[in-house]
C-alpha positions in Angstrom: -11.9 -21.5 3.3 -10.5 -20.5 6.7 -7.7 -21.9 8.8 -8.0 -21.2 12.6 -4.9 -20.5 14.8 -4.6 -24.2 15.7 -4.9 -25.6 12.1 -1.9 -26.4 10.0 -1.5 -25.6 6.3 0.1 -29.0 5.9 -2.9 -30.8 7.2 -4.9 -29.0 4.5 -2.6 -29.9 1.9 -2.7 -33.6 2.9 -6.5 -33.4 2.7 -6.2 -32.2 -0.9 -4.5 -35.4 -1.8 -7.9 -37.2 -1.7 -9.2 -34.8 -4.3 -8.3 -35.2 -7.9 -6.2 -32.6 -9.7 -8.9 -32.4 -12.4 -11.6 -31.6 -9.9 -9.6 -28.8 -8.4 -8.8 -27.3 -11.7 -12.5 -27.6 -12.8 -13.5 -25.6 -9.7 -10.9 -22.9 -10.2 -11.8 -22.7 -14.0 -15.5 -22.2 -13.0 -14.4 -19.3 -10.7 -12.5 -17.7 -13.6 -15.3 -18.2 -16.0 -17.7 -16.5 -13.6 -15.2 -13.6 -13.3 -15.3 -13.0 -17.1 -19.0 -12.0 -16.8 -18.5 -9.7 -13.9 -17.7 -6.5 -15.7 -21.2 -6.3 -17.1 -22.8 -7.4 -13.8 -20.8 -4.8 -11.7 -22.4 -1.7 -13.4 -20.3 0.7 -11.4 -20.1 -1.3 -8.1 -17.4 -3.4 -6.5 -17.9 -7.1 -5.6 -16.4 -8.6 -2.5 -16.0 -12.3 -2.6 -15.0 -12.5 1.1 -17.5 -10.8 3.4 -15.2 -10.8 6.4 -11.5 -10.4 6.9 -9.4 -13.0 8.7 -8.5 -12.3 12.3 -4.8 -12.0 13.1 -3.3 -15.6 13.1 -6.1 -16.9 10.9 -5.8 -17.7 7.2 -8.3 -17.5 4.4 -7.6 -19.2 1.0 -8.5 -16.6 -1.6 -7.3 -18.8 -4.5 -5.7 -22.3 -4.8 -2.3 -21.9 -3.2 -2.8 -18.3 -2.1 -3.6 -17.5 1.5 -4.4 -14.2 3.2 -4.1 -12.9 6.8 -3.9 -9.6 8.6 -1.5 -8.1 11.0 -2.6 -5.3 13.4 -1.5 -1.6 13.1 -1.7 0.9 15.9 -3.4 3.5 13.8 -6.8 4.5 12.4 -6.2 2.1 9.6 -5.7 -0.7 12.0 -4.4 -3.6 9.8 -2.1 -4.6 6.9 -2.9 -7.5 4.6 -0.3 -10.2 4.3 -0.4 -12.9 1.5 1.3 -16.2 1.2 1.8 -17.7 -2.4 2.6 -21.5 -2.6 6.1 -21.7 -3.7 7.3 -25.4 -4.4 7.5 -27.0 -1.0 7.0 -23.7 0.9 5.3 -20.3 0.9 6.4 -17.0 -0.5 5.4 -14.1 1.9 4.0 -10.8 0.4 4.9 -7.9 2.9 6.1 -8.0 6.5 4.1 -5.6 8.7 5.5 -3.0 11.2 8.9 -3.4 12.8 7.4 -3.9 16.4 7.6 -6.5 19.0 3.8 -7.0 18.7 4.1 -7.8 15.0 7.1 -10.1 15.7 5.0 -12.0 18.2 2.3 -12.3 15.6 4.7 -13.8 13.1 6.0 -16.3 15.7 2.5 -17.5 16.3 1.9 -18.0 12.6 5.1 -19.9 12.3 4.2 -22.1 15.3 0.5 -22.4 14.2 -0.7 -22.8 10.7 2.8 -22.9 9.2 4.3 -25.3 11.8 4.7 -28.0 9.2 5.8 -25.6 6.4 8.6 -23.3 5.5 9.0 -19.8 4.1 10.9 -19.5 0.9 11.3 -15.7 0.4 9.9 -12.3 1.3 8.5 -10.0 -1.3 8.1 -6.4 -0.2 5.8 -4.2 -2.2 7.1 -0.8 -1.0 9.0 1.1 1.7 6.3 2.2 4.0 6.9 0.7 7.5 3.7 -1.3 7.7 4.9 -3.2 4.7 8.6 -3.4 5.1 9.1 -2.6 8.8 9.9 -6.2 10.0 11.5 -7.4 6.7 15.0 -7.6 8.2 13.9 -9.6 11.2 11.9 -12.0 9.0 14.8 -12.5 6.7 17.1 -13.4 9.5 14.5 -15.4 11.5 13.5 -17.7 8.6 16.7 -17.4 6.6 14.9 -16.1 3.5 15.9 -13.5 0.9 14.1 -10.1 0.5 12.8 -9.2 -3.0 11.8 -5.6 -3.6 12.3 -2.6 -5.8 15.5 -0.7 -5.5 13.7 2.5 -4.6 11.9 0.7 -1.8 15.3 -0.7 -0.5 17.1 2.6 -0.5 14.3 4.5 1.0 13.8 2.1 3.8 17.6 1.9 4.3 17.7 5.7 4.7 14.8 5.6 7.3 16.3 2.8 9.3 19.8 4.4 9.3 18.4 7.9 10.1 15.0 7.5 11.8 15.2 11.1 13.2 16.3 12.8 10.0 12.9 14.4 9.3 13.2 16.3 12.7 16.0 18.4 11.2 15.7 22.2 10.7 15.4 22.1 6.9 12.2 19.9 7.1 10.7 21.9 10.0 11.2 25.0 7.9 9.3 23.3 5.1 6.2 23.1 7.3 6.6 26.6 8.7 7.0 28.0 5.2 3.7 26.4 4.1 1.7 27.9 6.9 1.9 25.6 10.0 2.5 27.4 13.2 5.5 26.6 15.3 3.7 24.4 17.9 1.9 22.3 15.2 5.2 21.9 13.3 6.8 20.7 16.5 4.1 18.0 16.8 4.1 16.9 13.2 8.1 16.9 13.1 8.3 14.6 16.1 5.2 12.8 16.9 3.7 12.9 13.4 6.7 11.1 11.9 6.9 8.5 14.6 5.4 6.1 12.1 8.5 6.2 9.9 10.7 5.0 12.7 8.9 1.6 13.0 11.4 -0.1 10.8 14.0 -2.8 11.7 17.4 -2.7 10.0 17.4 -4.5 6.6 19.5 -7.4 5.7 22.7 -6.5 3.8 21.6 -7.8 0.5 18.3 -8.0 -1.6 17.1 -9.1 -5.0 15.8 -6.3 -7.1 12.4 -6.4 -8.8 11.9 -4.3 -11.9 8.7 -3.5 -13.8 8.6 -5.7 -16.9 10.1 -8.7 -15.1 8.3 -12.1 -14.9 8.5 -13.6 -11.4 7.8 -17.3 -11.0 6.3 -18.4 -7.7 5.7 -22.0 -7.5 3.6 -23.0 -10.5 2.5 -19.3 -11.2 4.1 -16.7 -13.3 3.5 -13.1 -12.2 4.1 -10.0 -14.3 6.0 -7.4 -12.2 4.4 -3.9 -12.4 5.4 -0.8 -10.5 3.2 2.1 -9.5 3.9 5.7 -8.5 2.3 8.3 -6.3 1.6 6.5 -3.0 5.2 5.1 -2.9 7.9 5.4 -5.6 8.4 2.2 -7.5 5.8 0.3 -5.6 5.7 -3.4 -6.7 2.5 -5.0 -7.9 2.1 -8.6 -9.2 -0.4 -9.8 -11.9 -1.0 -13.4 -12.7 -2.7 -13.3 -16.1 -3.5 -16.9 -16.2 -5.4 -17.0 -12.9 -6.7 -13.4 -13.1 -5.0 -12.4 -9.7 -3.7 -8.9 -9.0 -1.7 -8.2 -5.9 -2.2 -4.4 -5.9 -0.2 -3.4 -2.7 -1.5 0.0 -1.8 -2.0 1.4 -5.3 -5.8 0.5 -5.5 -7.8 0.1 -2.3 -11.4 -0.7 -2.2 -12.9 1.8 0.3 -10.2 4.4 1.0 -7.9 6.3 -1.2 -4.2 5.6 -0.7 -2.3 8.6 0.8 -0.7 10.6 -2.0 1.7 13.0 -0.3 4.4 15.6 -0.8 7.1 15.2 1.9 9.8 17.6 2.9 12.6 15.7 1.2 10.8 16.3 -2.2 8.9 19.6 -1.7 8.3 20.3 -5.3 7.4 16.8 -6.4 4.1 15.9 -8.2 3.1 12.5 -6.7 -0.5 13.1 -7.6 0.3 13.5 -11.2 2.4 10.3 -11.1 -0.5 8.5 -9.3 -3.0 9.5 -11.9 -0.6 8.4 -14.7 -0.1 5.1 -13.0 -3.8 4.5 -12.6 -4.2 5.1 -16.4 -1.4 2.5 -17.1 -3.1 0.0 -14.8 -6.5 0.4 -16.5 -4.9 0.0 -19.9 -2.8 -3.0 -18.9 -4.7 -5.1 -16.4 -8.1 -6.5 -17.2 -11.1 -5.5 -15.2 -12.1 -9.0 -14.1 -9.0 -9.7 -11.9 -9.4 -10.5 -8.3 -7.7 -7.4 -6.7 -5.7 -8.3 -3.5 -4.9 -5.0 -1.9 -2.5 -4.1 1.0 -5.5 -3.1 3.2 -9.2 -3.8 3.4 -11.1 -6.5 1.5 -10.1 -8.2 -1.8 -12.6 -7.2 -4.6 -13.6 -7.4 -8.2 -14.1 -4.2 -10.2 -10.5 -2.8 -10.8 -11.5 -0.4 -13.5 -14.5 0.9 -11.6 -12.4 1.6 -8.7 -9.7 3.3 -10.7 -12.4 5.7 -12.1 -13.6 6.4 -8.6 -10.1 7.3 -7.4 -9.6 9.6 -10.3 -12.9 11.3 -9.7 -12.1 11.6 -5.9 -8.9 13.5 -6.6 -10.6 15.6 -9.3 -13.1 16.6 -6.7 -10.4 17.6 -4.2 -8.7 19.7 -6.7 -12.0 21.4 -7.4 -12.5 22.1 -3.7 -9.0 23.7 -3.5 -9.6 25.8 -6.7 -12.8 27.1 -5.2 -11.1 28.0 -1.9 -8.3 29.8 -3.7 -10.6 31.7 -6.1 -11.1 34.4 -3.6 -7.8 34.6 -1.8 -4.4 33.0 -1.6 -4.1 30.2 0.8 -1.3 28.2 2.3 -1.3 24.5 2.4 -2.0 24.7 6.2 -5.0 26.8 5.3 -6.4 24.2 3.0 -6.1 21.3 5.4 -9.2 21.9 7.4 -11.1 22.6 4.2 -10.4 19.0 2.9 -10.2 17.4 6.3 -13.0 18.5 8.5 -12.7 15.9 11.4 -10.2 16.4 14.2 -6.8 14.9 13.4 -4.1 13.6 15.7 -0.4 14.3 14.9 0.0 11.1 12.8 -3.2 11.9 10.7 -2.3 15.6 10.5 1.1 14.8 8.9 -0.6 12.6 6.3 -3.4 15.2 5.7 -1.0 18.0 5.2 1.2 16.0 2.8 -1.9 15.0 0.8 -3.3 18.6 0.5 0.2 19.6 -0.6 0.1 16.9 -3.4 -3.0 18.3 -4.8 -1.7 21.9 -4.7 1.5 20.9 -6.4 -0.4 19.0 -9.1 -2.5 22.0 -9.7 0.6 24.3 -9.9 2.2 21.8 -12.3 -0.9 22.0 -14.5 -0.9 25.8 -14.4 -4.1 26.1 -12.4 -2.6 27.7 -9.4 0.6 29.8 -8.7 2.6 30.2 -5.6 2.9 33.7 -3.9 5.2 34.6 -1.0 3.6 36.8 1.6 5.4 39.3 3.7 5.4 36.9 6.5 7.4 34.5 4.4 4.6 32.0 4.1 4.0 30.5 0.6 0.3 30.6 -0.5 -1.4 29.5 -3.7 -3.8 31.6 -5.8 -5.7 31.0 -9.0 -3.4 31.3 -12.0 
């Protein structure tokens, strides 16, 4: 069901008064019963219950009392998904969008349009990346609502908002130079490439911490709070067992792999290893028949299939690196064009570099590669 820019959620709720509660529950039970047979039907494919995404300012009901819209991003990945969960007499918001004037305008239109007769109750932020937390401070102040997120997301965002130019500093530039980027490219990545991280408004002074293992009640639903690693530390995901709904944030996306990157502040970290571990835990804990509501792209069925695909993808990338390093030692910068053959802008290059580095660090951690320092001071990896 779609709601156009001029439609009000409250009007929809009034219409529902003419429908019996039993009939609504019967329809929703039928949807869940159908989902129980999907695992066999999928046979290695994903199923998309919504063929098209909502336009900005438009709402799609993905389940009773759960709405979906999109906000625009000025990147190749040009949108972020925003969800609204019915919360008593209002709506809880899942994620905020970038901290830009354009996103602020989009929120004002939502508030004056489909939510004109409603109120927002709280903002739940899944992780610290600017496309998810960037406007959280403004939303909290504008609608007088609390922010709920993980402690890591809060502190990481606080660090970015207080020191948006920190990654331009010499120790971080040296990180790129040491791993094979030339001075000109390092200058581009350290300035333009990290511009994305600066699209964050200051956070409110307080927040409520969400911790894996918690149970979060939103309206009539109870959600198990899960956290994932790799894409973002302590990324919050919400699973409603009763209704087979899984708000997956960016941990599992349908058609792209979430960026798994090593950044200059944690140069020896193993985010890919943490990501693979998190995927294994998700597959063990969350059933395959859930409706996956991701942070980007379309909702889908087939969680376990997609997890298997992501694991296979990263195994293939590691195999490509192993083959490239079998004959000669290579820096992370040397490996970027091997894994990413298209032309990259500064924003894309910073993410590509970090992702290649994550694969290299994982392979070093597993004992498949070793670091070597060349006479030029550049670190390169070779087969162990």
